[in-house]
C-alpha positions as CSV (number, residue, x, y, z in Angstrom):
1,M,18.4,-1.2,5.1
2,K,17.4,2.2,6.5
3,K,18.2,4.0,3.0
4,E,16.0,1.1,1.1
5,I,13.1,2.1,3.4
6,F,13.8,5.7,3.1
7,H,13.2,5.3,-0.6
8,L,10.4,3.0,-0.7
9,L,8.5,5.3,1.7
10,F,9.5,8.6,-0.4
11,Y,7.9,6.7,-3.3
12,I,4.8,5.9,-1.8
13,I,4.4,9.4,-0.4
14,L,5.2,10.5,-4.0
15,V,2.3,8.2,-5.3
16,F,0.0,9.3,-3.1
17,L,0.9,13.6,-3.6
18,A,0.3,12.7,-7.3
19,T,-2.9,11.0,-7.3
20,F,-3.7,13.8,-4.8
21,V,-3.0,16.4,-7.2
22,I,-4.2,14.6,-10.3
23,I,-8.0,13.8,-8.8
24,N,-8.2,17.1,-7.7
25,Y,-7.0,19.4,-10.2
26,V,-6.4,17.8,-13.2
27,G,-9.3,15.0,-13.8
28,Q,-12.2,13.7,-12.0
29,R,-14.7,10.6,-12.7
30,T,-18.1,11.5,-12.3
31,V,-21.3,9.6,-13.5
32,V,-24.0,10.7,-15.7
33,Q,-27.2,10.5,-13.8
34,G,-30.7,10.8,-16.1
35,Q,-31.6,10.9,-19.6
36,S,-30.7,14.6,-20.2
37,M,-27.8,14.2,-22.2
38,E,-29.1,11.8,-24.7
39,N,-28.2,10.7,-27.6
40,T,-24.5,11.9,-26.3
41,L,-23.9,10.4,-23.3
42,F,-26.4,7.8,-21.1
43,D,-27.4,7.2,-17.6
44,R,-24.8,5.6,-15.6
45,D,-22.2,6.1,-18.2
46,N,-18.8,7.1,-16.6
47,L,-16.6,10.3,-17.4
48,I,-13.4,11.3,-17.2
49,I,-13.4,15.1,-16.2
50,N,-10.7,17.5,-17.4
51,K,-10.2,20.0,-15.1
52,L,-6.9,21.9,-15.9
53,S,-8.0,22.9,-19.6
54,Y,-10.3,25.9,-18.9
55,H,-7.5,27.2,-16.8
56,F,-5.8,28.0,-20.0
57,I,-8.5,28.2,-22.6
58,A,-11.8,29.7,-23.0
59,P,-15.0,27.3,-23.0
60,K,-16.4,26.5,-26.8
61,R,-19.4,26.3,-28.0
62,F,-20.5,22.9,-28.1
63,D,-18.5,21.8,-25.3
64,I,-19.8,19.5,-22.7
65,I,-19.1,20.8,-19.2
66,V,-20.0,19.7,-15.3
67,F,-20.9,22.3,-12.9
68,P,-23.0,22.5,-9.9
69,I,-26.4,23.9,-9.6
70,K,-27.5,26.6,-7.2
71,T,-30.1,24.7,-5.5
72,S,-28.1,21.6,-4.5
73,K,-25.3,19.8,-4.1
74,K,-26.1,18.0,-7.6
75,Y,-23.4,18.2,-10.5
76,Y,-24.9,18.6,-13.9
77,I,-23.6,17.7,-17.1
78,K,-24.8,19.8,-20.1
79,R,-23.5,21.5,-23.4
80,I,-22.2,24.5,-23.8
81,I,-24.6,27.0,-26.3
82,G,-24.3,30.6,-25.6
83,L,-20.9,32.5,-25.3
84,P,-19.8,35.6,-23.1
85,G,-21.5,38.7,-24.6
86,E,-23.7,36.6,-26.9
87,T,-27.8,37.5,-27.1
88,L,-29.3,34.0,-26.9
89,Q,-33.0,33.7,-27.7
90,I,-35.4,30.9,-28.3
91,K,-38.2,30.5,-30.5
92,N,-40.2,27.9,-31.8
93,G,-38.0,25.4,-30.6
94,N,-35.3,27.2,-32.1
95,I,-32.1,28.9,-30.8
96,Y,-30.7,32.1,-32.0
97,I,-27.8,33.6,-31.0
98,N,-27.2,37.3,-32.2
99,S,-30.5,36.9,-33.9
100,E,-28.7,34.1,-36.2
101,L,-30.1,30.6,-36.0
102,L,-27.9,28.4,-34.5
103,E,-26.6,25.3,-36.5
104,E,-26.6,22.3,-34.7
105,N,-27.5,18.8,-34.3
106,Y,-27.1,18.3,-30.5
107,G,-30.4,18.4,-29.6
108,K,-32.9,15.3,-29.6
109,E,-36.0,16.8,-30.8
110,I,-37.5,20.3,-31.1
111,M,-37.9,22.0,-27.8
112,N,-41.5,22.6,-26.5
113,Y,-40.0,24.7,-23.5
114,S,-37.9,28.1,-24.0
115,G,-38.0,28.7,-20.1
116,T,-35.8,32.0,-19.4
117,A,-34.6,32.1,-22.9
118,S,-38.2,33.1,-24.7
119,V,-37.3,36.4,-24.5
120,P,-33.3,37.6,-25.7
121,I,-30.9,36.8,-22.9
122,T,-27.4,38.8,-23.2
123,L,-24.8,36.7,-21.4
124,N,-22.0,38.7,-19.3
125,E,-18.2,38.4,-20.0
126,D,-18.1,35.4,-17.7
127,E,-21.4,33.3,-18.5
128,Y,-22.6,30.6,-20.0
129,F,-25.7,29.3,-21.5
130,V,-26.1,25.5,-21.0
131,L,-28.7,23.0,-22.4
132,G,-29.0,19.2,-22.4
133,D,-29.0,17.0,-25.6
134,N,-32.0,15.7,-25.1
135,R,-34.1,18.9,-24.6
136,N,-37.9,18.1,-23.6
137,H,-36.0,15.7,-20.7
138,S,-33.3,18.6,-19.2
139,S,-33.1,20.9,-16.6
140,D,-30.7,23.6,-17.9
141,S,-30.0,27.1,-18.4
142,R,-33.9,27.9,-19.5
143,D,-34.7,26.7,-16.1
144,P,-34.6,29.6,-13.4
145,D,-33.1,27.0,-10.4
146,V,-30.3,26.7,-13.4
147,G,-29.6,29.6,-14.9
148,V,-26.5,30.9,-16.7
149,I,-23.4,29.4,-15.8
150,N,-20.8,31.6,-14.6
151,K,-17.0,30.6,-15.6
152,D,-16.0,30.2,-11.9
153,R,-18.6,27.5,-11.3
154,I,-17.5,25.1,-14.2
155,I,-15.8,22.0,-12.7
156,G,-14.4,21.0,-16.1
157,K,-15.1,19.4,-19.1
158,A,-16.1,16.1,-20.3
159,W,-13.0,14.5,-21.8
160,L,-13.4,10.3,-21.6
161,R,-16.1,8.1,-21.3
162,I,-14.6,5.3,-19.5
163,W,-17.7,2.9,-19.0
164,P,-19.2,1.0,-20.1
165,L,-16.4,-0.5,-22.3
166,N,-18.4,-1.1,-25.4
167,K,-18.8,3.2,-25.5
168,F,-14.9,3.9,-24.4
169,G,-13.7,6.9,-25.9
170,F,-13.0,10.3,-26.1
171,A,-16.5,12.4,-25.2
172,K,-17.6,14.2,-28.4
């Protein structure tokens, strides 16, 4: 009887430990708040964030990431546009990286606001420039309160949309 109780307690502790490790180091659920990532992600979409991959590989252009902003305890979900070492500028609503027009189709419309990127910004070796897909309704790296994102501030990569169920699938 003692052996069975010990095994039961062992498995319960093992399940709690595995759950703790997964939630804190591998994945995390987060909820999209607002319209800044439309038409890719929508208000109240529930996502699973992959917190592990960026420990092994560098973030890539167009990855959707989660990070805290400097001025509050809020977390933002944005798309990586500029990579470390690149020089980025927004002119006439277009994004230029190293003086070349960036070919992308994530922006919902032409940007009306260039913000801090109205002049060239050269990113350091651990900095990323992020934008929301709904560019005219997004607080992102163009805003001095958000600014460029250091790699150590990135919580993880949007991996899986789990809600609403009719949109269940991998984040693209």
